[in-house]
N, CA, C, O and the ligand as a Tripos MOL2 file, in Angstrom:
@<TRIPOS>MOLECULE
protein
  269   267    68     0     0
PROTEIN
NO_CHARGES

@<TRIPOS>ATOM
      1 N          -2.1050   48.5990  -21.5180 N.3       1 MET1
      2 CA         -2.1660   48.1840  -22.9500 C.3       1 MET1
      3 C          -1.9870   46.4780  -22.9150 C.2       1 MET1
      4 O          -1.3310   45.9440  -22.0210 O.2       1 MET1
      5 N          -2.5560   45.8090  -23.8390 N.am      2 VAL2
      6 CA         -2.3760   44.3410  -23.9610 C.3       2 VAL2
      7 C          -2.1190   44.1670  -25.4310 C.2       2 VAL2
      8 O          -2.2220   45.0290  -26.3030 O.2       2 VAL2
      9 N          -1.7990   43.0210  -25.5490 N.am      3 ILE3
     10 CA         -1.2650   42.5660  -26.9630 C.3       3 ILE3
     11 C          -2.3730   41.7720  -27.6090 C.2       3 ILE3
     12 O          -2.9130   40.8210  -27.0440 O.2       3 ILE3
     13 N          -2.6680   42.1660  -28.7220 N.am      4 ASP4
     14 CA         -3.5880   41.4800  -29.7050 C.3       4 ASP4
     15 C          -2.7690   40.0180  -30.0490 C.2       4 ASP4
     16 O          -1.7240   40.1070  -30.6930 O.2       4 ASP4
     17 N          -3.1560   38.9430  -29.7020 N.am      5 PRO5
     18 CA         -2.4130   37.7200  -29.7960 C.3       5 PRO5
     19 C          -2.3780   37.4220  -31.4670 C.2       5 PRO5
     20 O          -1.4840   36.7210  -31.9410 O.2       5 PRO5
     21 N          -3.3130   37.9530  -32.2130 N.am      6 VAL6
     22 CA         -3.3710   37.6350  -33.8160 C.3       6 VAL6
     23 C          -2.3020   38.4770  -34.4370 C.2       6 VAL6
     24 O          -1.4780   37.9250  -35.1650 O.2       6 VAL6
     25 N          -2.2430   39.7170  -34.2240 N.am      7 CYS7
     26 CA         -1.2890   40.4390  -35.0260 C.3       7 CYS7
     27 C          -0.1060   41.1200  -34.0100 C.2       7 CYS7
     28 O           0.7570   41.8890  -34.4320 O.2       7 CYS7
     29 N          -0.2000   40.7950  -32.9340 N.am      8 LYS8
     30 CA          0.7910   41.2330  -31.8870 C.3       8 LYS8
     31 C           0.8940   42.8190  -31.6880 C.2       8 LYS8
     32 O           1.9040   43.3280  -31.2030 O.2       8 LYS8
     33 N          -0.0910   43.4800  -32.0490 N.am      9 LYS9
     34 CA         -0.1590   45.0810  -31.7780 C.3       9 LYS9
     35 C          -0.6730   45.1310  -30.4740 C.2       9 LYS9
     36 O          -1.3420   44.2480  -29.9370 O.2       9 LYS9
     37 N          -0.2920   46.3270  -29.9340 N.am     10 GLU10
     38 CA         -0.8820   46.7640  -28.7370 C.3      10 GLU10
     39 C          -2.3080   47.2030  -28.7690 C.2      10 GLU10
     40 O          -2.6750   47.9500  -29.6760 O.2      10 GLU10
     41 N          -3.1660   46.7870  -27.8250 N.am     11 VAL11
     42 CA         -4.4770   47.3980  -27.8950 C.3      11 VAL11
     43 C          -4.8310   47.8200  -26.5550 C.2      11 VAL11
     44 O          -4.4250   47.2320  -25.5520 O.2      11 VAL11
     45 N          -5.6510   48.9240  -26.5310 N.am     12 ASP12
     46 CA         -6.1370   49.5300  -25.2710 C.3      12 ASP12
     47 C          -7.1700   48.6420  -24.8100 C.2      12 ASP12
     48 O          -8.1330   48.4950  -25.5630 O.2      12 ASP12
     49 N          -7.1530   48.0130  -23.7020 N.am     13 GLU13
     50 CA         -8.0610   47.0930  -23.0970 C.3      13 GLU13
     51 C          -9.3890   47.8140  -22.8220 C.2      13 GLU13
     52 O         -10.4220   47.1460  -22.7810 O.2      13 GLU13
     53 N          -9.4140   49.0900  -22.6400 N.am     14 LYS14
     54 CA        -10.5660   49.9090  -22.2340 C.3      14 LYS14
     55 C         -11.3350   50.1840  -23.4550 C.2      14 LYS14
     56 O         -12.5620   50.2850  -23.4730 O.2      14 LYS14
     57 N         -10.5790   50.2970  -24.4580 N.am     15 ALA15
     58 CA        -11.2920   50.7060  -25.7320 C.3      15 ALA15
     59 C         -10.8130   49.9310  -26.9510 C.2      15 ALA15
     60 O         -10.3980   50.5600  -27.9240 O.2      15 ALA15
     61 N         -10.8490   48.5360  -26.9550 N.am     16 ALA16
     62 CA        -10.4570   47.7530  -27.8880 C.3      16 ALA16
     63 C         -11.2780   47.8520  -29.1470 C.2      16 ALA16
     64 O         -12.4730   47.5760  -29.0420 O.2      16 ALA16
     65 N         -10.7670   48.2340  -30.4120 N.am     17 PRO17
     66 CA        -11.5500   48.4960  -31.3870 C.3      17 PRO17
     67 C         -12.2590   47.2310  -32.0420 C.2      17 PRO17
     68 O         -13.3040   47.2990  -32.6900 O.2      17 PRO17
     69 N         -11.6160   46.1860  -31.8080 N.am     18 GLY18
     70 CA        -11.9830   44.8400  -32.2430 C.3      18 GLY18
     71 C         -12.9340   44.0260  -31.2460 C.2      18 GLY18
     72 O         -13.4960   42.9670  -31.5210 O.2      18 GLY18
     73 N         -12.9960   44.6290  -30.1980 N.am     19 GLY19
     74 CA        -13.8030   43.9660  -29.0690 C.3      19 GLY19
     75 C         -12.9650   43.0010  -28.3560 C.2      19 GLY19
     76 O         -11.7370   43.0810  -28.4110 O.2      19 GLY19
     77 N         -13.5670   42.0980  -27.6950 N.am     20 LYS20
     78 CA        -12.8320   41.1790  -26.8540 C.3      20 LYS20
     79 C         -13.5770   39.7850  -26.9020 C.2      20 LYS20
     80 O         -14.7330   39.6370  -27.2960 O.2      20 LYS20
     81 N         -12.7500   38.7960  -26.4460 N.am     21 ALA21
     82 CA        -13.2130   37.3550  -26.5090 C.3      21 ALA21
     83 C         -12.6760   36.8680  -25.3060 C.2      21 ALA21
     84 O         -11.6150   37.3150  -24.8720 O.2      21 ALA21
     85 N         -13.4250   35.8390  -24.6290 N.am     22 ARG22
     86 CA        -12.9640   35.0710  -23.5220 C.3      22 ARG22
     87 C         -12.4240   33.7470  -23.9740 C.2      22 ARG22
     88 O         -12.9810   33.1890  -24.9200 O.2      22 ARG22
     89 N         -11.4780   33.2390  -23.4370 N.am     23 PHE23
     90 CA        -10.8830   32.0460  -23.9170 C.3      23 PHE23
     91 C         -10.0610   31.4600  -22.6900 C.2      23 PHE23
     92 O          -9.0940   32.0640  -22.2260 O.2      23 PHE23
     93 N         -10.4900   30.2960  -22.2170 N.am     24 TRP24
     94 CA         -9.8030   29.6640  -21.0030 C.3      24 TRP24
     95 C          -9.6950   30.5190  -19.8980 C.2      24 TRP24
     96 O          -8.6380   30.6010  -19.2720 O.2      24 TRP24
     97 N         -10.9190   31.3080  -19.5350 N.am     25 GLY25
     98 CA        -10.7320   32.2510  -18.4630 C.3      25 GLY25
     99 C         -10.0020   33.4250  -18.6360 C.2      25 GLY25
    100 O          -9.9260   34.2200  -17.6990 O.2      25 GLY25
    101 N          -9.4050   33.6670  -19.8010 N.am     26 LYS26
    102 CA         -8.6590   34.9110  -20.0420 C.3      26 LYS26
    103 C          -9.4070   35.7510  -20.9540 C.2      26 LYS26
    104 O         -10.0650   35.2440  -21.8620 O.2      26 LYS26
    105 N          -9.3460   37.0680  -20.7630 N.am     27 VAL27
    106 CA        -10.0430   38.0690  -21.6420 C.3      27 VAL27
    107 C          -8.9010   38.5520  -22.5870 C.2      27 VAL27
    108 O          -7.8460   39.0340  -22.1750 O.2      27 VAL27
    109 N          -9.2480   38.3590  -23.9990 N.am     28 ILE28
    110 CA         -8.4500   38.7900  -24.9660 C.3      28 ILE28
    111 C          -9.0510   39.8560  -25.8420 C.2      28 ILE28
    112 O         -10.1780   39.7990  -26.3350 O.2      28 ILE28
    113 N          -8.1390   40.8810  -25.9910 N.am     29 TYR29
    114 CA         -8.5680   42.0150  -26.6990 C.3      29 TYR29
    115 C          -8.0000   42.0910  -28.0730 C.2      29 TYR29
    116 O          -6.8880   41.6280  -28.3270 O.2      29 TYR29
    117 N          -8.8690   42.7600  -29.0980 N.am     30 PHE30
    118 CA         -8.4050   42.8580  -30.4220 C.3      30 PHE30
    119 C          -8.3360   44.3100  -30.9910 C.2      30 PHE30
    120 O          -9.0530   45.2230  -30.5840 O.2      30 PHE30
    121 N          -7.3950   44.4280  -31.9780 N.am     31 CYS31
    122 CA         -7.2050   45.7780  -32.5000 C.3      31 CYS31
    123 C          -8.3320   45.8040  -33.6930 C.2      31 CYS31
    124 O          -8.5050   46.8880  -34.2500 O.2      31 CYS31
    125 N          -8.9660   44.8830  -34.0400 N.am     32 ASP32
    126 CA         -9.7640   44.9260  -35.2510 C.3      32 ASP32
    127 C         -10.7180   43.7610  -35.1300 C.2      32 ASP32
    128 O         -10.4340   42.7570  -34.4760 O.2      32 ASP32
    129 N         -11.8660   43.9220  -35.7810 N.am     33 LYS33
    130 CA        -12.9360   42.8120  -35.6900 C.3      33 LYS33
    131 C         -12.2970   41.4880  -36.4380 C.2      33 LYS33
    132 O         -12.5180   40.3190  -36.1230 O.2      33 LYS33
    133 N         -11.4770   41.9410  -37.4730 N.am     34 LYS34
    134 CA        -10.8400   40.7660  -38.2720 C.3      34 LYS34
    135 C          -9.9700   39.9220  -37.5600 C.2      34 LYS34
    136 O          -9.8730   38.7080  -37.7430 O.2      34 LYS34
    137 N          -9.2640   40.6660  -36.6470 N.am     35 CYS35
    138 CA         -8.3180   39.9530  -35.8130 C.3      35 CYS35
    139 C          -9.2390   38.9540  -34.8050 C.2      35 CYS35
    140 O          -8.8980   37.7990  -34.5500 O.2      35 CYS35
    141 N         -10.3010   39.5080  -34.3440 N.am     36 ARG36
    142 CA        -11.1180   38.6690  -33.5300 C.3      36 ARG36
    143 C         -11.6310   37.4510  -34.2270 C.2      36 ARG36
    144 O         -11.5080   36.3030  -33.8000 O.2      36 ARG36
    145 N         -12.2660   37.8380  -35.4320 N.am     37 ALA37
    146 CA        -12.7210   36.6110  -36.3110 C.3      37 ALA37
    147 C         -11.6430   35.6350  -36.5010 C.2      37 ALA37
    148 O         -11.9330   34.4440  -36.3880 O.2      37 ALA37
    149 N         -10.3730   35.9980  -36.7880 N.am     38 THR38
    150 CA         -9.3700   35.2920  -37.1120 C.3      38 THR38
    151 C          -8.9610   34.3090  -35.6620 C.2      38 THR38
    152 O          -8.6080   33.1310  -35.7000 O.2      38 THR38
    153 N          -9.0980   35.0400  -34.5920 N.am     39 PHE39
    154 CA         -8.8740   34.3120  -33.5040 C.3      39 PHE39
    155 C          -9.8960   33.2510  -33.1760 C.2      39 PHE39
    156 O          -9.5560   32.1730  -32.6890 O.2      39 PHE39
    157 N         -11.2470   33.5850  -33.4670 N.am     40 GLN40
    158 CA        -12.2800   32.7910  -33.0020 C.3      40 GLN40
    159 C         -12.2710   31.5720  -33.9390 C.2      40 GLN40
    160 O         -12.8630   30.5420  -33.6160 O.2      40 GLN40
    161 N         -11.6800   31.6690  -34.9630 N.am     41 ARG41
    162 CA        -11.6280   30.4690  -36.0370 C.3      41 ARG41
    163 C         -10.7370   29.4750  -35.4720 C.2      41 ARG41
    164 O         -10.9460   28.2710  -35.6180 O.2      41 ARG41
    165 N          -9.7050   29.9630  -34.8040 N.am     42 ASP42
    166 CA         -8.5600   28.9850  -34.3850 C.3      42 ASP42
    167 C          -7.7780   29.5190  -33.0820 C.2      42 ASP42
    168 O          -6.5650   29.7260  -33.0370 O.2      42 ASP42
    169 N          -8.7530   29.7160  -31.9660 N.am     43 PRO43
    170 CA         -8.0150   30.2090  -30.8150 C.3      43 PRO43
    171 C          -6.8270   29.5190  -30.2900 C.2      43 PRO43
    172 O          -5.8790   30.1720  -29.8540 O.2      43 PRO43
    173 N          -6.8270   28.2400  -30.3080 N.am     44 GLN44
    174 CA         -5.6270   27.5660  -29.7050 C.3      44 GLN44
    175 C          -4.2790   27.9660  -30.4170 C.2      44 GLN44
    176 O          -3.1940   27.9050  -29.8390 O.2      44 GLN44
    177 N          -4.4320   28.3590  -31.6490 N.am     45 LYS45
    178 CA         -3.3150   28.7410  -32.3930 C.3      45 LYS45
    179 C          -2.6390   30.0250  -31.7610 C.2      45 LYS45
    180 O          -1.4230   30.1910  -31.8540 O.2      45 LYS45
    181 N          -3.4620   30.9240  -31.1200 N.am     46 TYR46
    182 CA         -2.9750   32.2220  -30.6080 C.3      46 TYR46
    183 C          -2.7340   32.2610  -29.2700 C.2      46 TYR46
    184 O          -1.9490   33.1260  -28.8830 O.2      46 TYR46
    185 N          -3.2990   31.4150  -28.3500 N.am     47 VAL47
    186 CA         -3.1810   31.4440  -26.8980 C.3      47 VAL47
    187 C          -2.3960   30.0300  -26.6630 C.2      47 VAL47
    188 O          -2.5970   28.9810  -27.2750 O.2      47 VAL47
    189 N          -1.5150   30.2530  -25.6910 N.am     48 PRO48
    190 CA         -0.5870   29.0390  -25.3110 C.3      48 PRO48
    191 C          -1.6130   28.0330  -24.4380 C.2      48 PRO48
    192 O          -2.5170   28.4430  -23.7100 O.2      48 PRO48
    193 N          -1.3380   26.8980  -24.6270 N.am     49 GLU49
    194 CA         -2.4240   25.9670  -24.0010 C.3      49 GLU49
    195 C          -2.4560   26.2390  -22.4070 C.2      49 GLU49
    196 O          -1.4170   26.2510  -21.7470 O.2      49 GLU49
    197 N          -3.5830   26.4310  -21.9080 N.am     50 LYS50
    198 CA         -3.9440   26.6410  -20.5430 C.3      50 LYS50
    199 C          -2.8560   27.5590  -19.9690 C.2      50 LYS50
    200 O          -2.2220   27.1920  -18.9800 O.2      50 LYS50
    201 N          -2.6270   28.7060  -20.5400 N.am     51 ASP51
    202 CA         -1.5460   29.3880  -20.0260 C.3      51 ASP51
    203 C          -1.3990   29.7680  -18.4870 C.2      51 ASP51
    204 O          -2.1200   30.6300  -17.9840 O.2      51 ASP51
    205 N          -0.5510   29.1700  -17.8590 N.am     52 GLY52
    206 CA         -0.2550   29.6210  -16.6180 C.3      52 GLY52
    207 C          -0.9960   28.5500  -15.5890 C.2      52 GLY52
    208 O          -0.6640   28.3800  -14.4160 O.2      52 GLY52
    209 N          -1.9430   27.9450  -16.1960 N.am     53 GLU53
    210 CA         -2.7220   27.0100  -15.1810 C.3      53 GLU53
    211 C          -1.8530   25.8900  -14.6570 C.2      53 GLU53
    212 O          -1.9760   25.4050  -13.5320 O.2      53 GLU53
    213 N          -0.8960   25.4900  -15.6310 N.am     54 LYS54
    214 CA         -0.2510   24.1980  -15.1340 C.3      54 LYS54
    215 C           0.9930   24.6070  -14.1460 C.2      54 LYS54
    216 O           1.6660   23.7760  -13.5370 O.2      54 LYS54
    217 N           1.1840   25.9960  -14.0910 N.am     55 GLU55
    218 CA          2.3900   26.4390  -13.2840 C.3      55 GLU55
    219 C           1.8040   27.0220  -12.0300 C.2      55 GLU55
    220 O           0.7570   27.6670  -12.0910 O.2      55 GLU55
    221 N           2.4870   26.8070  -10.8000 N.am     56 PRO56
    222 CA          3.6150   25.9980  -10.7290 C.3      56 PRO56
    223 C           3.2300   24.5140  -10.5820 C.2      56 PRO56
    224 O           2.3330   24.1370   -9.8270 O.2      56 PRO56
    225 N           3.9450   23.7240  -11.3320 N.am     57 GLY57
    226 CA          3.6390   22.3120  -11.3470 C.3      57 GLY57
    227 C           3.3460   21.7900   -9.9200 C.2      57 GLY57
    228 O           4.2320   21.6510   -9.0770 O.2      57 GLY57
    229 N           2.0310   21.5100   -9.7080 N.am     58 TYR58
    230 CA          1.4930   21.0730   -8.4080 C.3      58 TYR58
    231 C           1.4600   19.3770   -8.6130 C.2      58 TYR58
    232 O           0.7920   18.7920   -9.4650 O.2      58 TYR58
    233 N           2.2330   18.8340   -7.7460 N.am     59 ASP59
    234 CA          2.2590   17.3410   -7.6770 C.3      59 ASP59
    235 C           1.9300   16.9770   -6.3480 C.2      59 ASP59
    236 O           2.7150   17.2550   -5.4420 O.2      59 ASP59
    237 N           0.8220   16.3660   -6.1140 N.am     60 PRO60
    238 CA          0.5720   15.9240   -4.6690 C.3      60 PRO60
    239 C           1.6020   15.2000   -3.9640 C.2      60 PRO60
    240 O           1.8180   15.3690   -2.7640 O.2      60 PRO60
    241 N           2.2900   14.3330   -4.7520 N.am     61 ARG61
    242 CA          3.3430   13.4400   -4.3800 C.3      61 ARG61
    243 C           4.4520   14.0910   -3.5830 C.2      61 ARG61
    244 O           5.0600   13.4700   -2.7120 O.2      61 ARG61
    245 N           4.6910   15.2760   -3.8740 N.am     62 MET62
    246 CA          5.7870   15.9540   -3.3630 C.3      62 MET62
    247 C           5.5090   16.2870   -1.8100 C.2      62 MET62
    248 O           6.4330   16.6460   -1.0810 O.2      62 MET62
    249 N           4.3040   16.1620   -1.3860 N.am     63 PHE63
    250 CA          3.8660   16.3390   -0.0270 C.3      63 PHE63
    251 C           3.8270   15.0800    0.8610 C.2      63 PHE63
    252 O           3.4990   15.1530    2.0460 O.2      63 PHE63
    253 N           4.1600   13.9510    0.2760 N.am     64 LEU64
    254 CA          4.0520   12.8200    0.9800 C.3      64 LEU64
    255 C           5.3520   12.1310    1.4160 C.2      64 LEU64
    256 O           5.3500   11.0820    2.0600 O.2      64 LEU64
    257 N           6.3930   12.7360    1.0540 N.am     65 GLY65
    258 CA          7.5840   12.2990    1.5450 C.3      65 GLY65
    259 C           8.0340   12.4260    2.9580 C.2      65 GLY65
    260 O           7.2420   12.9570    3.7370 O.2      65 GLY65
    261 N           9.1960   12.0160    3.4100 N.am     66 ASP66
    262 CA          9.5500   12.2430    4.8250 C.3      66 ASP66
    263 C           9.8830   13.6440    5.0790 C.2      66 ASP66
    264 O          10.5140   14.2630    4.2220 O.2      66 ASP66
    265 N           9.5070   14.2310    6.2130 N.am     67 MET67
    266 CA          9.8360   15.5180    6.5760 C.3      67 MET67
    267 C          11.0470   15.5870    7.4450 C.2      67 MET67
    268 O          11.4570   16.6760    7.8470 O.2      67 MET67
    269 ZN         -4.9240   42.6590  -34.4010 Zn       68 ZN68
@<TRIPOS>BOND
     1     1     2 1
     2     2     3 1
     3     3     4 2
     4     3     5 am
     5     5     6 1
     6     6     7 1
     7     7     8 2
     8     7     9 am
     9     9    10 1
    10    10    11 1
    11    11    12 2
    12    11    13 am
    13    13    14 1
    14    14    15 1
    15    15    16 2
    16    15    17 am
    17    17    18 1
    18    18    19 1
    19    19    20 2
    20    19    21 am
    21    21    22 1
    22    22    23 1
    23    23    24 2
    24    23    25 am
    25    25    26 1
    26    26    27 1
    27    27    28 2
    28    27    29 am
    29    29    30 1
    30    30    31 1
    31    31    32 2
    32    31    33 am
    33    33    34 1
    34    34    35 1
    35    35    36 2
    36    35    37 am
    37    37    38 1
    38    38    39 1
    39    39    40 2
    40    39    41 am
    41    41    42 1
    42    42    43 1
    43    43    44 2
    44    43    45 am
    45    45    46 1
    46    46    47 1
    47    47    48 2
    48    47    49 am
    49    49    50 1
    50    50    51 1
    51    51    52 2
    52    51    53 am
    53    53    54 1
    54    54    55 1
    55    55    56 2
    56    55    57 am
    57    57    58 1
    58    58    59 1
    59    59    60 2
    60    59    61 am
    61    61    62 1
    62    62    63 1
    63    63    64 2
    64    63    65 am
    65    65    66 1
    66    66    67 1
    67    67    68 2
    68    67    69 am
    69    69    70 1
    70    70    71 1
    71    71    72 2
    72    71    73 am
    73    73    74 1
    74    74    75 1
    75    75    76 2
    76    75    77 am
    77    77    78 1
    78    78    79 1
    79    79    80 2
    80    79    81 am
    81    81    82 1
    82    82    83 1
    83    83    84 2
    84    83    85 am
    85    85    86 1
    86    86    87 1
    87    87    88 2
    88    87    89 am
    89    89    90 1
    90    90    91 1
    91    91    92 2
    92    91    93 am
    93    93    94 1
    94    94    95 1
    95    95    96 2
    96    95    97 am
    97    97    98 1
    98    98    99 1
    99    99   100 2
   100    99   101 am
   101   101   102 1
   102   102   103 1
   103   103   104 2
   104   103   105 am
   105   105   106 1
   106   106   107 1
   107   107   108 2
   108   107   109 am
   109   109   110 1
   110   110   111 1
   111   111   112 2
   112   111   113 am
   113   113   114 1
   114   114   115 1
   115   115   116 2
   116   115   117 am
   117   117   118 1
   118   118   119 1
   119   119   120 2
   120   119   121 am
   121   121   122 1
   122   122   123 1
   123   123   124 2
   124   123   125 am
   125   125   126 1
   126   126   127 1
   127   127   128 2
   128   127   129 am
   129   129   130 1
   130   130   131 1
   131   131   132 2
   132   131   133 am
   133   133   134 1
   134   134   135 1
   135   135   136 2
   136   135   137 am
   137   137   138 1
   138   138   139 1
   139   139   140 2
   140   139   141 am
   141   141   142 1
   142   142   143 1
   143   143   144 2
   144   143   145 am
   145   145   146 1
   146   146   147 1
   147   147   148 2
   148   147   149 am
   149   149   150 1
   150   150   151 1
   151   151   152 2
   152   151   153 am
   153   153   154 1
   154   154   155 1
   155   155   156 2
   156   155   157 am
   157   157   158 1
   158   158   159 1
   159   159   160 2
   160   159   161 am
   161   161   162 1
   162   162   163 1
   163   163   164 2
   164   163   165 am
   165   165   166 1
   166   166   167 1
   167   167   168 2
   168   167   169 am
   169   169   170 1
   170   170   171 1
   171   171   172 2
   172   171   173 am
   173   173   174 1
   174   174   175 1
   175   175   176 2
   176   175   177 am
   177   177   178 1
   178   178   179 1
   179   179   180 2
   180   179   181 am
   181   181   182 1
   182   182   183 1
   183   183   184 2
   184   183   185 am
   185   185   186 1
   186   186   187 1
   187   187   188 2
   188   187   189 am
   189   189   190 1
   190   190   191 1
   191   191   192 2
   192   191   193 am
   193   193   194 1
   194   194   195 1
   195   195   196 2
   196   195   197 am
   197   197   198 1
   198   198   199 1
   199   199   200 2
   200   199   201 am
   201   201   202 1
   202   202   203 1
   203   203   204 2
   204   203   205 am
   205   205   206 1
   206   206   207 1
   207   207   208 2
   208   207   209 am
   209   209   210 1
   210   210   211 1
   211   211   212 2
   212   211   213 am
   213   213   214 1
   214   214   215 1
   215   215   216 2
   216   215   217 am
   217   217   218 1
   218   218   219 1
   219   219   220 2
   220   219   221 am
   221   221   222 1
   222   222   223 1
   223   223   224 2
   224   223   225 am
   225   225   226 1
   226   226   227 1
   227   227   228 2
   228   227   229 am
   229   229   230 1
   230   230   231 1
   231   231   232 2
   232   231   233 am
   233   233   234 1
   234   234   235 1
   235   235   236 2
   236   235   237 am
   237   237   238 1
   238   238   239 1
   239   239   240 2
   240   239   241 am
   241   241   242 1
   242   242   243 1
   243   243   244 2
   244   243   245 am
   245   245   246 1
   246   246   247 1
   247   247   248 2
   248   247   249 am
   249   249   250 1
   250   250   251 1
   251   251   252 2
   252   251   253 am
   253   253   254 1
   254   254   255 1
   255   255   256 2
   256   255   257 am
   257   257   258 1
   258   258   259 1
   259   259   260 2
   260   259   261 am
   261   261   262 1
   262   262   263 1
   263   263   264 2
   264   263   265 am
   265   265   266 1
   266   266   267 1
   267   267   268 2
@<TRIPOS>SUBSTRUCTURE
     1 MET1         2 RESIDUE 1 A MET
     2 VAL2         6 RESIDUE 1 A VAL
     3 ILE3        10 RESIDUE 1 A ILE
     4 ASP4        14 RESIDUE 1 A ASP
     5 PRO5        18 RESIDUE 1 A PRO
     6 VAL6        22 RESIDUE 1 A VAL
     7 CYS7        26 RESIDUE 1 A CYS
     8 LYS8        30 RESIDUE 1 A LYS
     9 LYS9        34 RESIDUE 1 A LYS
    10 GLU10       38 RESIDUE 1 A GLU
    11 VAL11       42 RESIDUE 1 A VAL
    12 ASP12       46 RESIDUE 1 A ASP
    13 GLU13       50 RESIDUE 1 A GLU
    14 LYS14       54 RESIDUE 1 A LYS
    15 ALA15       58 RESIDUE 1 A ALA
    16 ALA16       62 RESIDUE 1 A ALA
    17 PRO17       66 RESIDUE 1 A PRO
    18 GLY18       70 RESIDUE 1 A GLY
    19 GLY19       74 RESIDUE 1 A GLY
    20 LYS20       78 RESIDUE 1 A LYS
    21 ALA21       82 RESIDUE 1 A ALA
    22 ARG22       86 RESIDUE 1 A ARG
    23 PHE23       90 RESIDUE 1 A PHE
    24 TRP24       94 RESIDUE 1 A TRP
    25 GLY25       98 RESIDUE 1 A GLY
    26 LYS26      102 RESIDUE 1 A LYS
    27 VAL27      106 RESIDUE 1 A VAL
    28 ILE28      110 RESIDUE 1 A ILE
    29 TYR29      114 RESIDUE 1 A TYR
    30 PHE30      118 RESIDUE 1 A PHE
    31 CYS31      122 RESIDUE 1 A CYS
    32 ASP32      126 RESIDUE 1 A ASP
    33 LYS33      130 RESIDUE 1 A LYS
    34 LYS34      134 RESIDUE 1 A LYS
    35 CYS35      138 RESIDUE 1 A CYS
    36 ARG36      142 RESIDUE 1 A ARG
    37 ALA37      146 RESIDUE 1 A ALA
    38 THR38      150 RESIDUE 1 A THR
    39 PHE39      154 RESIDUE 1 A PHE
    40 GLN40      158 RESIDUE 1 A GLN
    41 ARG41      162 RESIDUE 1 A ARG
    42 ASP42      166 RESIDUE 1 A ASP
    43 PRO43      170 RESIDUE 1 A PRO
    44 GLN44      174 RESIDUE 1 A GLN
    45 LYS45      178 RESIDUE 1 A LYS
    46 TYR46      182 RESIDUE 1 A TYR
    47 VAL47      186 RESIDUE 1 A VAL
    48 PRO48      190 RESIDUE 1 A PRO
    49 GLU49      194 RESIDUE 1 A GLU
    50 LYS50      198 RESIDUE 1 A LYS
    51 ASP51      202 RESIDUE 1 A ASP
    52 GLY52      206 RESIDUE 1 A GLY
    53 GLU53      210 RESIDUE 1 A GLU
    54 LYS54      214 RESIDUE 1 A LYS
    55 GLU55      218 RESIDUE 1 A GLU
    56 PRO56      222 RESIDUE 1 A PRO
    57 GLY57      226 RESIDUE 1 A GLY
    58 TYR58      230 RESIDUE 1 A TYR
    59 ASP59      234 RESIDUE 1 A ASP
    60 PRO60      238 RESIDUE 1 A PRO
    61 ARG61      242 RESIDUE 1 A ARG
    62 MET62      246 RESIDUE 1 A MET
    63 PHE63      250 RESIDUE 1 A PHE
    64 LEU64      254 RESIDUE 1 A LEU
    65 GLY65      258 RESIDUE 1 A GLY
    66 ASP66      262 RESIDUE 1 A ASP
    67 MET67      266 RESIDUE 1 A MET
    68 ZN68       269 GROUP 0 **** ****
């Protein structure tokens, strides 16, 4: 089960009644087509910005110090 980010309800990802949408490489499932429409109107409101991609904080400078 996954969480519909619009209404926070659980959705079966194999049979999502509202279908799915892809956003920033993630697939998001919806309990209802209305939730998907709401999501698509303002996806950033429902998905944290680049979820996970910034972590762990990769900073090339941390490999340039003394060993
Ligand atoms: Zn929903």
